[in-house]
C-alpha positions as CSV (number, residue, x, y, z in Angstrom):
1,M,145.8,114.6,65.0
2,K,147.7,117.7,65.3
3,V,150.7,119.1,67.1
4,L,151.4,122.9,66.6
5,L,154.4,124.8,68.4
6,A,152.5,127.1,69.7
7,G,155.9,129.0,71.5
8,Y,159.2,129.1,72.7
9,N,161.8,130.9,74.2
10,L,163.5,133.8,72.0
11,D,166.3,136.0,73.8
12,Y,164.8,138.8,74.9
13,D,167.5,141.8,72.9
14,L,166.1,139.5,69.3
15,I,162.5,140.3,70.7
16,R,163.6,144.2,71.0
17,E,165.3,144.1,68.0
18,L,162.7,142.7,65.9
19,K,159.5,145.2,67.8
20,N,161.7,148.0,67.0
21,K,162.2,146.8,63.3
22,S,158.9,145.9,62.9
23,A,157.3,149.4,64.5
24,S,154.7,147.5,66.3
25,N,152.9,148.8,69.2
26,Q,151.7,145.7,70.3
27,D,152.9,144.4,73.8
28,L,154.9,141.1,73.1
29,T,153.9,139.1,76.2
30,P,154.0,135.2,77.4
31,E,150.6,136.4,78.8
32,T,149.1,135.5,75.7
33,I,150.0,132.1,75.8
34,S,148.6,131.6,79.5
35,A,145.3,133.3,78.8
36,A,144.6,131.0,75.5
37,Y,145.5,128.2,77.2
38,A,142.9,129.4,80.1
39,R,140.3,129.6,77.7
40,I,141.1,125.6,76.5
41,S,138.1,124.6,79.3
42,R,135.4,127.0,78.4
43,S,135.7,127.4,74.7
44,P,134.6,125.2,71.7
45,K,137.6,127.3,69.7
46,H,140.7,125.5,68.5
47,V,143.8,126.1,70.8
48,F,145.6,127.9,68.2
49,E,142.5,129.9,67.4
50,L,142.4,130.9,71.0
51,R,145.9,132.1,70.9
52,E,145.3,134.2,67.9
53,I,142.4,136.4,69.8
54,A,144.8,136.8,72.6
55,R,147.5,138.2,70.7
56,V,145.0,140.7,69.1
57,E,143.3,141.4,72.8
58,V,146.1,141.8,74.8
59,D,143.9,144.0,77.7
60,K,141.1,141.2,77.0
61,A,143.7,138.4,77.6
62,R,145.3,140.6,80.8
63,Q,141.9,140.2,82.3
64,S,141.1,137.1,81.8
65,N,144.0,136.1,83.5
66,R,143.2,138.0,86.4
67,N,139.8,136.8,86.8
68,I,141.2,133.0,86.5
69,V,144.1,133.0,88.3
70,F,143.6,135.2,91.0
71,A,139.6,135.6,91.4
72,M,138.7,132.1,90.6
73,G,142.2,131.0,92.2
74,H,143.9,128.4,89.1
75,S,146.6,130.0,89.4
76,S,148.4,126.9,87.7
77,V,147.4,128.8,84.0
78,A,150.6,131.5,85.0
79,E,152.7,128.5,84.6
80,H,152.1,128.6,81.0
81,A,154.1,131.6,81.1
82,V,158.3,131.6,81.1
83,F,161.2,133.8,81.9
84,N,164.3,133.4,81.2
85,I,166.9,135.4,83.5
86,D,170.4,136.6,83.9
87,V,171.7,136.9,87.6
88,L,175.2,138.6,88.2
89,G,176.8,139.4,90.9
90,V,175.2,137.7,94.0
91,S,176.6,136.0,96.6
92,R,177.3,132.6,96.8
93,L,174.9,132.7,100.0
94,L,172.2,134.3,98.2
95,V,172.4,131.6,95.7
96,E,171.2,128.7,98.4
97,E,168.0,131.2,99.0
98,I,167.7,131.1,95.3
99,E,167.8,127.6,94.3
100,K,165.6,126.6,97.3
101,F,162.6,126.5,94.5
102,R,161.7,123.3,93.1
103,L,160.1,124.1,89.9
104,C,162.8,126.3,88.1
105,S,166.1,125.7,86.3
106,F,169.3,127.3,86.5
107,T,172.5,127.2,85.7
108,E,175.3,128.5,87.7
109,K,179.0,129.7,87.6
110,S,180.8,126.5,88.8
111,Q,183.7,127.3,91.0
112,R,185.0,123.7,89.6
113,Y,185.9,124.8,86.3
114,V,186.0,128.5,86.5
115,L,189.2,130.2,88.4
116,F,187.0,133.0,90.5
117,D,188.7,136.5,90.9
118,K,188.5,138.5,93.5
119,D,185.0,139.9,93.4
120,F,182.9,139.3,96.6
121,V,180.0,141.0,98.1
122,V,180.1,143.5,101.1
123,P,176.5,143.4,102.8
124,E,174.9,146.2,103.6
125,E,174.6,144.8,107.4
126,I,178.4,145.0,107.1
127,Q,179.0,148.1,106.1
128,Q,175.9,149.5,108.6
129,A,177.9,147.8,111.3
130,G,180.9,149.5,111.0
131,M,182.7,146.1,110.1
132,V,184.0,146.4,106.6
133,G,187.6,146.4,107.1
134,L,187.2,143.0,109.4
135,F,185.5,141.6,106.5
136,T,187.0,142.4,103.3
137,E,190.6,141.4,105.1
138,T,189.2,138.3,105.9
139,V,187.9,137.8,102.7
140,M,191.2,138.9,100.7
141,A,193.3,137.1,102.7
142,Q,190.9,133.8,101.7
143,N,191.1,135.0,97.8
144,D,195.2,135.3,97.9
145,Y,195.6,131.9,99.7
146,Y,192.6,130.9,97.2
147,H,195.3,131.9,94.2
148,K,198.3,130.7,96.0
149,L,196.7,127.1,96.6
150,Y,195.5,127.1,92.7
151,E,199.1,127.3,92.1
152,K,200.3,124.6,94.2
153,L,197.9,121.8,93.6
154,K,198.0,122.6,90.3
155,P,201.2,120.4,90.0
156,H,200.3,117.9,92.4
157,I,197.3,116.9,91.1
158,F,199.4,116.8,87.6
159,S,202.0,114.3,88.9
160,R,199.3,112.4,90.8
161,N,197.7,111.6,87.6
162,K,200.0,110.8,85.2
163,D,198.2,109.0,83.5
164,L,195.4,111.4,82.1
165,A,198.0,114.1,81.6
166,Q,200.0,112.5,79.3
167,N,196.9,113.5,77.2
168,P,197.1,117.3,76.4
169,S,193.1,117.3,76.0
170,N,192.7,116.1,79.7
171,R,194.7,119.3,80.6
172,L,190.9,121.5,81.9
173,L,190.2,118.4,83.7
174,L,193.0,118.4,86.0
175,E,193.2,121.9,86.3
176,G,189.8,121.8,87.7
177,W,190.6,119.5,90.1
178,A,192.8,121.7,91.3
179,K,190.4,124.8,91.3
180,E,187.5,122.3,92.6
181,D,189.8,122.2,96.3
182,A,191.2,125.5,96.1
183,R,187.9,126.9,96.2
184,Y,187.4,125.1,99.6
185,V,188.8,128.6,101.3
186,I,186.7,131.1,99.5
187,S,184.1,132.7,101.1
188,M,180.2,132.2,101.1
189,A,180.3,136.4,99.7
190,T,182.4,135.5,96.8
191,Q,180.5,136.8,93.6
192,T,178.8,134.4,91.3
193,Q,176.4,134.5,88.5
194,L,173.6,131.9,87.2
195,G,171.1,131.9,84.4
196,M,167.5,130.4,85.9
197,T,164.3,129.6,83.9
198,I,161.0,130.2,85.4
199,N,157.3,130.7,85.5
200,A,155.4,133.5,86.7
201,R,154.2,131.3,89.2
202,N,157.0,130.7,90.9
203,L,158.2,134.0,90.2
204,E,155.7,135.7,92.2
205,L,156.7,133.0,95.5
206,M,160.3,133.9,94.3
207,L,160.0,137.2,94.8
208,R,157.9,137.0,98.1
209,R,159.7,135.0,99.5
210,L,163.0,136.7,98.6
211,A,161.4,139.8,100.3
212,S,160.6,138.7,103.3
213,L,164.5,137.4,104.3
214,P,166.1,139.7,106.8
215,V,168.8,139.9,104.5
216,A,169.1,143.3,102.7
217,E,170.7,141.5,99.6
218,A,167.8,139.0,99.2
219,Q,165.7,142.3,99.4
220,E,167.4,144.0,96.8
221,Y,167.4,140.8,94.5
222,S,163.9,140.3,95.3
223,K,163.2,144.3,94.1
224,K,165.0,143.8,90.8
225,L,164.0,140.8,89.8
226,Y,160.4,142.4,90.0
227,A,161.7,145.8,88.1
228,V,162.7,143.3,85.0
229,T,159.7,141.3,85.0
230,K,156.2,143.7,85.8
231,D,155.7,145.2,82.4
232,I,156.1,141.7,80.9
233,A,153.4,139.8,82.5
234,P,151.3,142.1,85.0
235,S,148.2,140.0,84.7
236,L,149.7,136.9,86.4
237,I,152.3,138.9,89.0
238,R,150.7,140.1,91.7
239,Y,151.6,139.1,95.4
240,T,154.8,139.8,96.2
241,Q,155.6,141.9,99.1
242,A,156.9,140.6,101.8
243,T,154.3,138.6,104.1
244,D,154.2,138.0,107.9
245,Y,153.9,134.3,107.6
246,D,157.0,134.4,105.5
247,K,158.8,137.0,107.9
248,L,158.0,136.2,111.6
249,T,157.2,132.2,111.0
250,R,160.8,131.2,111.3
251,Q,161.9,133.8,114.0
252,N,158.6,132.9,116.2
253,L,159.7,129.0,115.8
254,I,163.1,129.8,116.7
255,K,162.2,131.9,119.8
256,K,159.6,129.2,121.5
257,A,162.3,126.0,120.8
258,N,165.0,128.4,122.4
259,S,162.2,128.9,125.3
260,Y,161.3,125.1,125.6
261,F,165.4,123.9,125.1
262,L,165.6,126.2,128.2
263,K,162.8,125.0,130.4
264,Y,163.5,120.9,129.4
265,S,167.4,122.0,130.2
266,V,168.1,120.4,126.9
267,N,172.2,118.8,126.7
268,K,173.2,121.3,124.0
269,R,176.8,119.7,124.0
270,A,178.8,119.7,120.7
271,E,177.8,115.8,119.4
272,K,180.6,113.9,117.2
273,S,179.9,115.4,113.3
274,V,178.4,112.3,111.1
275,A,178.4,113.2,107.4
276,A,175.8,111.3,106.9
277,R,173.5,109.4,109.4
278,L,169.9,107.6,108.0
279,T,167.4,108.8,110.5
280,Y,164.5,106.9,109.0
281,A,163.5,104.4,106.6
282,S,160.1,103.3,105.7
283,P,159.7,99.9,107.6
284,D,159.1,96.8,106.0
285,A,160.1,98.7,102.5
286,D,161.2,96.0,99.8
287,N,157.4,94.5,100.8
288,K,155.9,97.2,100.2
289,I,157.7,98.0,97.2
290,T,156.6,94.6,96.1
291,A,152.9,95.3,96.9
292,A,153.7,98.6,94.9
293,L,154.9,96.4,91.8
294,L,152.1,93.9,92.5
295,F,149.3,96.5,92.7
296,S,150.3,98.1,89.1
297,S,150.7,94.7,87.2
298,S,147.0,93.9,88.4
299,N,143.6,94.4,89.0
300,L,143.6,93.9,93.1
301,T,143.7,96.3,96.2
302,Y,146.8,97.7,97.5
303,S,145.9,95.4,100.8
304,Q,145.7,92.5,98.7
305,C,148.8,93.0,97.5
306,L,150.2,93.5,100.4
307,N,149.0,90.7,101.9
308,H,150.2,88.4,98.8
309,A,153.9,90.5,99.5
310,K,153.7,89.3,102.6
311,R,153.7,85.6,101.5
312,L,156.1,85.7,98.9
313,T,159.1,83.8,99.5
314,S,162.2,85.5,99.2
315,I,163.4,83.6,95.5
316,E,159.7,84.8,94.7
317,R,160.4,88.7,95.8
318,K,163.4,89.0,94.2
319,A,162.3,87.6,90.8
320,L,159.8,90.2,90.6
321,F,162.4,93.2,91.2
322,K,164.2,92.0,89.0
323,A,161.4,92.0,85.9
324,A,161.2,95.5,87.2
325,F,165.2,96.0,86.6
326,E,165.8,93.4,83.7
327,H,165.9,96.0,81.0
328,L,167.2,99.2,83.4
329,Q,169.4,100.9,81.6
330,P,172.3,103.9,82.9
331,H,169.9,106.7,81.5
332,D,166.5,105.6,82.2
333,A,164.6,106.2,85.7
334,V,163.2,103.3,87.8
335,L,159.9,102.7,88.0
336,R,157.2,105.3,90.3
337,E,156.4,102.6,92.3
338,M,159.9,103.4,93.9
339,E,158.5,106.4,95.3
340,N,156.1,104.8,97.6
341,I,158.7,104.6,100.3
342,D,160.7,107.2,102.0
343,L,164.6,108.0,103.6
344,Q,165.7,110.4,106.1
345,F,169.4,111.3,106.4
346,E,170.9,114.1,109.0
347,L,173.5,115.2,107.2
348,V,176.4,117.7,107.6
349,P,177.8,118.5,104.7
350,S,180.3,121.0,103.9
351,A,179.3,124.7,101.6
352,S,180.9,122.8,98.8
353,C,179.4,119.3,99.2
354,F,175.3,121.5,100.0
355,A,176.1,123.9,96.6
356,Q,175.9,120.4,95.0
357,L,173.1,118.4,96.7
358,K,171.0,121.4,97.0
359,R,170.5,120.3,93.2
360,H,168.3,117.4,94.3
361,R,165.2,119.3,94.3
362,M,163.0,116.4,94.2
363,S,163.8,115.9,97.9
364,T,162.7,117.8,100.8
365,I,166.1,119.4,102.1
366,I,165.8,121.8,105.4
367,A,168.9,123.4,106.6
368,Q,170.3,125.0,109.6
369,E,172.6,127.9,109.2
370,Y,176.3,127.5,108.6
371,N,178.0,126.5,112.0
372,P,181.4,127.0,112.3
373,S,181.7,123.9,115.1
374,L,181.4,121.2,112.9
375,G,184.7,121.8,111.8
376,V,185.7,122.3,108.0
377,S,185.9,119.9,105.6
378,V,189.5,119.8,104.5
379,P,190.8,118.4,101.0
380,T,192.5,115.4,101.0
381,S,194.9,117.1,97.8
382,V,195.4,120.2,100.6
383,Q,196.9,117.6,103.2
384,E,199.4,115.6,100.6
385,I,201.0,119.1,99.8
386,G,201.4,120.2,103.1
387,Q,199.2,123.2,103.3
388,Q,197.1,121.9,106.0
389,K,198.6,123.8,108.5
390,T,197.7,127.1,106.0
391,F,194.6,126.3,105.5
392,M,193.5,125.5,108.9
393,D,195.2,129.3,109.3
394,I,192.8,130.6,107.2
395,M,190.3,129.5,108.8
396,R,190.8,130.0,112.6
397,Q,191.2,134.1,110.6
398,T,187.7,133.5,109.2
399,E,186.0,132.2,112.3
400,K,187.3,134.7,114.4
401,A,186.3,138.0,112.0
402,Y,182.6,135.2,111.7
403,D,182.2,135.8,115.4
404,Q,183.2,139.2,116.0
405,I,180.5,140.4,112.8
406,K,177.9,137.9,114.5
407,K,177.5,139.7,117.8
408,K,177.1,143.1,115.4
409,A,175.3,141.8,112.0
410,P,174.1,138.7,112.9
411,F,172.3,137.7,109.7
412,A,175.0,138.8,107.6
413,A,177.8,136.8,109.8
414,A,177.8,133.4,106.8
415,Y,179.1,135.4,104.3
416,V,182.5,135.5,105.8
417,L,182.3,131.8,106.3
418,T,184.2,129.5,103.7
419,N,183.5,126.6,101.2
420,A,184.7,124.3,104.0
421,H,182.1,125.4,106.5
422,R,179.6,123.0,107.3
423,K,175.9,123.4,108.4
424,R,173.3,119.8,109.9
425,V,171.0,119.4,106.5
426,L,168.2,117.0,107.3
427,M,167.2,115.2,103.5
428,K,164.1,113.3,103.2
429,F,163.7,111.7,99.5
430,S,162.4,108.5,98.2
431,A,164.0,105.4,96.7
432,R,163.4,106.5,93.3
433,E,165.2,110.3,93.7
434,L,168.1,108.1,95.3
435,Y,168.8,106.5,92.5
436,H,168.8,109.8,90.2
437,I,170.9,110.8,93.1
438,A,173.7,107.9,92.8
439,R,173.8,107.8,89.7
440,M,175.1,111.6,89.0
441,R,176.8,111.7,92.9
442,A,178.5,108.2,93.3
443,D,179.9,108.1,89.8
444,E,183.9,108.6,89.6
445,H,183.4,111.5,87.7
446,A,181.2,113.2,90.4
447,Q,183.0,115.6,93.3
448,W,184.9,114.0,95.8
449,D,183.2,116.0,98.6
450,I,179.7,114.8,97.1
451,R,180.5,111.3,96.4
452,K,181.3,110.3,99.4
453,L,178.6,111.6,101.0
454,T,176.3,109.9,98.8
455,E,178.4,106.6,98.4
456,D,177.8,106.5,102.8
457,M,174.6,107.4,102.5
458,L,173.6,104.2,99.4
459,K,175.5,101.8,102.0
460,Q,173.4,102.9,104.6
461,A,170.1,103.0,103.0
462,K,171.2,99.4,101.2
463,K,170.9,97.5,104.6
464,A,167.8,98.9,104.9
465,M,166.3,97.7,101.6
466,P,168.5,95.4,99.8
467,L,165.8,94.6,96.7
468,T,164.3,98.4,96.5
469,L,167.9,99.6,95.6
470,I,169.7,96.6,93.9
471,L,170.6,98.2,90.9
472,A,171.6,101.8,93.1
473,C,175.1,103.0,92.3
474,G,177.0,105.7,90.2
475,K,176.6,105.6,86.5
476,D,180.5,104.3,86.6
477,G,179.5,101.2,88.2
478,F,175.8,100.5,86.6
479,D,177.5,97.5,84.2
480,A,179.2,96.0,86.7
481,L,176.2,95.9,88.9
482,Y,173.6,95.1,86.5
483,K,176.0,92.0,85.5
484,K,176.6,90.7,89.1
485,T,172.8,90.8,89.9
486,F,171.6,89.5,86.3
487,K,174.4,86.3,86.3
488,R,172.7,83.1,85.4
489,G,172.8,80.4,87.9
């Protein structure tokens, strides 16, 4: 056996410095890795020899990539080429589009830990509509109040947590709690930055999808992202232009849906907003997981296992689940059998909550536009310091501006909305993914908004599948729940 290091990420400034020092004319590109790995299936040579050939013959490597990725359709070869991208000066609204891509990694400047300044994006659509004055006035009012609110929240948070405040090492933690509540008043136009790791296959998809959005900032991002990557791996990135499928499908669906609503007189009266509603759970979920556990532990067909699962007593079924969870630790992923059942929730999260929720990309998330009629989420701490009236005054000013902007620049109106504003989200995931969500988001260290939402989802989900989710909880509650589940007797 041999295990060889084929390469690893290097800072681009270092790559450029090394290239300048060596005076090398050789192209330094991840395409050679893709080309070498693509040839593994058809060549008797060792893989390290294939890498050496690709490095020496870059032009041939690129031609090989074009043939294999685009002519033959083996797109996964492009996944071997990986980029690290700095993204600066983008709006929080655009970040929601960037971070929709499942197979990428993102680390974003957090409004929980960093006190943001007054930097924000002024959308091109707002400028063209002649509404810069209204937009800027509204966002500046939000930002001014954000800083005032933070200064009012900080002493309150310290006072409310006197035991923690006695230890100077907790200062940043408590200040962070004040920041995370103050951020509910700043807009989706607020500038942020993030680090992104992305392979060439997903890069091409991102370029195309964002170029198709009817928002100037998204199109600009697509162009700039292409500009910094196109010369590094030209053989792996080809289809970057907006397509009619990406541009028109969503618009056509909206038109068709609206025509149906008119034809059949759909009642559009606002319903009472429920933060989390379980809309679907796989029927007979615990039995199906029982069958999946039996299937993976035998040579029987799934049909046989399902029939056998139905014959087990409740005590026998629970014993099987205990065997599956007996050695589980808080850091362990539960067995993949748990992916055989699904849950679907309709959620109404704030923008602040959704910013965290969307990171659980091993799920299906379908989101509507932000909708002021759904109300806003007001942190309890804001109420405790008597700032709810001022907070709501800012919300009303924001929504008045939103209504005016939407008439002239509908695709840019959401920029002026705040982290407190809400949208409807349809989210589907497996029981295994819910374990992961629960550990992170139902934990005492999780932000209060998403913790509350997750606890609500867990409560409803456990009624539908109590055995499957028997150990689903936040990390902080795992030991107690484990002892309760495996107590003697």
